[in-house]
N, C-alpha and C positions, 0 to 999 in steps of 0.2 A: 798505135795506141791510140787513146783520147788524152787529149789535155785534160792532166788534171784538172781537177773543180776549186773557184775561188775560193784559195786560203790552206787547198794542203802541199804541206812539205815533206819532206820524207824525215825523220823523225829521228837521230843520232842514239839508237837502241838496241840490243842482241838479242834481244830477248820478248813475246807479245803473250800475258798475261791475257783469260781470259772468260768474261760470269759464264757460263751454261743455259740455265732459265731463258732463254728471250736474248741471247745474243748465239751462238751456236746454236741451239737446238731450240724446236719448239715443241716446248711442251704444255699450252695449254688447254690443248684437246685434253688431254689426261688426267690433271689435275681439275682440267670444268666438271667430264666427268662425274673423278669421283667426290667429288662437294655435292654433287645430286643422288649419286649415287644415298651416301648420306641424308641431304633430303630425302629422299624415296622409303627410309626408314622411317624417320616419322613421319610420310604419309603429305607430305609436301613437294605440291609442280615444281618441276625442273625448273633453272633458275636462267635464260637466254647466256647462251653461250659466250657469247658477247657483252652482255654484263662481267662473266667472270673474267676475261685473257687479260683485260688490266688487270689485275690485282694480281695476276700469276705466280709473278717477282718474288708476292707477296709470301711466297710460303703461304700452310698452316694458316698462320697470319693471318692476311689481308686472304684466303679466300672460305676462312671461315667466317672471320668478319663478313666477305661482301654475304657471305650468306645466310647471317643467322642473328649478327649487328650484335656479337659479341666481342671482345680483345681480350686480350693476354689477363689474366689478374678476376675476370668477372666471374659472377658463376653459373658454370657448368660448360666453360670453358675448354680446359680437358676431356669433358667427357668428349664434345662435337670433335678434338682436333682429332686425339685419336682413336677415334671414328675412319677421320677423314681417312689419316697415313694407312691406317691398316689396307680399308678400300685403296687408297693407290699404289702402296707392296701393287696387293693382291695384281694389278692390271697398271704395270709401273712404265709401261709401252708398249701401249696399243694401235694407239696413230700418236704421237710421239714424232718429230722425223727435223733431220737437219733443214734450217735451211736452204733459200738457195746457195747456190756457190762456199758453203763451208767445204763440202770436201776436195773443193780444188784452192781456195782462198791455203787451207791449210796445209798442203800437198805443195805450194808457191812459199809460204813460211817456212817451211825447210828445205826449199830450194837455192832458198837470199842463203843459206846458211842459220837463220836467227831459231831459238832456243821457246818452245811457248809453253805452256799448262794453264789448265786452270783453275779457277778460283771462287767458289759457291757458297751458299750457306745452305743449297741442300745436306744434307747428312749428309755419313757414306755409307750406310746401309742402302738409300736409293742411289746415291751418285754411282758407287761401284756395277752393278748390277748396270743401272743407266748406259752409259758409256760403252759396257760389251757389249749393249742392244743398241750401240750406234758408230760399230766398228773401228771409221778414220777416228774418235772420236778416244777411240784406246794404246795411238802414239804419245797420247802427252804426252810431256817430261817431268813434268811435275803435278798432278792433282790432289787441290786440299776440297775440304770439304768444311761442312761450317760444324764441326765438330772435334778434326784436327785440332784444332789451337785452341785456349782458354777462350778466346772472346770470336766476336763472325764482322762481318761488316755489320754495319762502315767502319770498324776497331781494323787499323793499317796492319794486327797482327797476322792474318791469311794473307795477305801479300808482298809482306817482308820474310813468310816460312817458306812461298815460293822462287821469290827469289834468291830466298840462302840454298835450294833443291836443285836447282838449274845452273846455282853457280855467277849467276852474274849481279853485281850493284843493283839496288831496287833503278836509283837514275835512270839507267840501259837497262829500264824496262816497258812496258806502256803496257795499261788497263786496258779493258774493252768491256763497257758495260752497262746494261740500260737501267740503271735503275740510278738516282741518286744517294744511297748509297752504297754504292760500285763507287759515285768519284768522289763522292769524299774518301773513301779509303784509298782509289789513286793517292791523290793526295795528299793523306798521308802521311802513308807511306812514300812521297817525295820521289813520286813516278807518275808523267803525264798518261790522262788519260779520257777516253774519248767513247761517247755515249752512243751504245747503239741506238738512232731515232727509229729502226727498227721493228725494235720490241715490240714490248707489256706496256708500253707510255699509256697513260692516263691522257685526258683530252684536255685536262683541271694544269699540268705537267708544265714546266717551264722547260725542259733541261737549257736553251739559252742560255740563260742565268746561271746553269753551274759550271763554276769552273775546271772546263775540261780543254783542253787544244782543241777540239772539232766534234763536230754529229758525222756519225754518216746515215747515210739514209739504205743501204743494203752490203751483205758482209763484200764483197766481191772492193767500194772500192776504201775497205781498211788498205790496198794496200798501197795505192794515192802516197799513207803514210810510213813506209818504210822504209828505209833504204833499197836498192836495187839490187841486182846480182849483182856476182866479182865487186 
């Protein structure tokens, strides 16, 4: 095995928690397609995928904002959000796939005797069907959606809920995500956090400044941060 990259070290953890969109699953193609269907319904031309991809981790708020320049609280946002979600639910997993090496990564995590789960801000009505269509993710020891607890990330409540379900102390859990709110949630929950640098980061973001213990450029690189087998 190649030497781990500089800075990588085995953390004393017993469980790994993952964000979903932009961390385990590349869902941006279907999210962008749903947004462009809303635009098409209104006689607008589709936006380039490259324009929409960085907003995929921010769900309806991010994509509707990118597509129409409106934010929650603005007139017209609820209608556009509901239209976007309806289109997305109707074509949830057409082009969505796991990122390269995710299936092998999860199998190795299990082989090392570690628990793992998913903590996402995606609502359960989308999360559960999507995981069923991406079979390796259905093995998650816990799945916490955006509406599982009264608060969503960056609040620590979803991560703490996941740790309780796995029976692992928060400080023995590692959280991996591609958005600043993921890292903030991990820190607030008392968990070390790692940035999925291959995810939906915008060019204007500076993940090196986030309070994470490290950044990985591909899913398999996470193994350098985990306790070895045996």
